[in-house]
C-alpha positions as CSV (number, residue, x, y, z in Angstrom):
1,X,12.9,1.1,1.9
2,X,15.4,-1.6,0.9
3,X,14.6,-5.1,-0.3
4,X,15.4,-6.8,3.1
5,X,12.9,-4.4,4.9
6,X,10.2,-5.1,2.3
7,X,10.8,-8.9,2.6
8,X,10.5,-8.7,6.4
9,X,7.2,-6.8,6.0
10,X,6.0,-9.2,3.4
11,X,6.7,-12.2,5.7
12,X,4.9,-10.4,8.6
13,X,1.9,-9.7,6.3
14,X,1.9,-13.4,5.2
15,X,1.8,-14.5,8.8
16,X,-1.1,-12.1,9.5
17,X,-3.4,-12.8,6.5
18,X,-2.1,-16.1,5.1
19,X,-0.4,-17.1,1.8
20,X,-3.5,-17.3,-0.3
21,X,-4.9,-13.8,0.7
22,X,-1.5,-12.3,0.1
23,X,-1.2,-13.9,-3.3
24,X,-4.6,-12.7,-4.3
25,X,-3.9,-9.1,-3.1
26,X,-0.6,-9.1,-5.1
27,X,-2.0,-10.8,-8.2
28,X,0.6,-13.6,-8.1
29,X,0.5,-17.3,-7.3
30,X,0.7,-18.9,-3.9
31,X,3.9,-20.7,-4.8
32,X,5.4,-17.4,-5.8
33,X,4.6,-15.9,-2.4
34,X,5.9,-18.9,-0.6
35,X,9.2,-19.0,-2.5
36,X,9.8,-15.3,-2.1
37,X,9.2,-15.5,1.6
38,X,11.4,-18.5,2.1
39,X,14.2,-17.2,0.0
40,X,13.8,-19.9,-2.7
41,X,12.4,-17.7,-5.5
42,X,14.3,-18.7,-8.7
43,X,14.6,-15.2,-10.0
44,X,15.1,-11.7,-8.7
45,X,12.2,-11.1,-6.2
46,X,12.3,-7.3,-6.9
47,X,9.1,-7.3,-9.0
48,X,7.1,-9.2,-6.3
49,X,8.4,-7.0,-3.6
50,X,7.6,-3.9,-5.7
51,X,4.0,-5.1,-6.0
52,X,3.9,-5.7,-2.2
53,X,5.1,-2.2,-1.6
54,X,2.5,-0.7,-3.9
55,X,-0.3,-2.7,-2.3
56,X,0.6,-2.6,1.4
57,X,3.4,-0.1,2.1
58,X,2.8,2.9,-0.2
59,X,-0.9,3.3,0.8
60,X,-2.8,4.8,3.6
61,X,-6.3,4.1,4.9
62,X,-8.2,7.3,4.2
63,X,-10.8,7.9,6.9
64,X,-12.7,10.4,4.7
65,X,-13.5,8.0,1.8
66,X,-13.2,4.8,3.8
67,X,-10.7,3.0,1.6
68,X,-7.0,2.9,0.9
69,X,-5.4,5.4,-1.3
70,X,-1.8,5.8,-2.6
71,X,0.5,7.8,-0.3
72,X,1.2,10.1,-3.2
73,X,-2.5,11.0,-3.7
74,X,-2.8,11.5,0.1
75,X,0.1,13.9,0.1
76,X,-1.2,15.8,-3.0
77,X,-4.6,16.3,-1.6
78,X,-3.5,17.3,1.9
79,X,-0.6,19.6,0.9
80,X,-2.3,21.1,-2.1
81,X,-4.1,24.5,-2.2
82,X,-7.7,24.8,-1.2
83,X,-9.7,23.5,-4.1
84,X,-12.4,25.2,-6.0
85,X,-15.1,23.6,-8.2
86,X,-17.1,21.4,-6.0
87,X,-18.3,20.8,-2.4
88,X,-17.0,17.2,-2.4
89,X,-13.4,18.3,-3.3
90,X,-13.5,21.0,-0.6
91,X,-14.9,18.5,2.0
92,X,-12.1,16.0,1.2
93,X,-9.4,18.7,1.4
94,X,-10.8,20.0,4.7
95,X,-10.8,16.5,6.1
96,X,-7.2,16.1,5.0
97,X,-6.2,19.2,7.0
98,X,-7.3,17.4,10.2
99,X,-6.0,13.9,9.3
100,X,-3.2,12.2,11.2
101,X,-1.8,10.9,7.9
102,X,-1.0,14.4,6.7
C-alpha cells in the first residue's frame, strides 16, 4: 500500500474516531495527527503512516480470541500445520480453518 492510500485511510479513521483517539492509538501527539492529515507535517510523514498501518491496516479482528491480532500472526496460525501440544492451540487452529479472514 502506498503512502497516498495510507494517508487517505488515516484521514478516514480520523473522521471516524476523532483526532485525540487516533493520536492515542498511534502513540503520537494530536498536533502530529492534524499536521499529517492536512499535509502540513514538517518532516517526512512515513513514520507516522507506518504506525498507522501497523495499528489499523495490518491487523484483523480475530473472532476466536476477541481481539485484534497482526495479519502475519493470523496467516501463520491459519495456514500452518495442525498443532500438537495443547487443546487451546488446536481449538484456535480449528477456528482459523472456518474463519473468513483466512
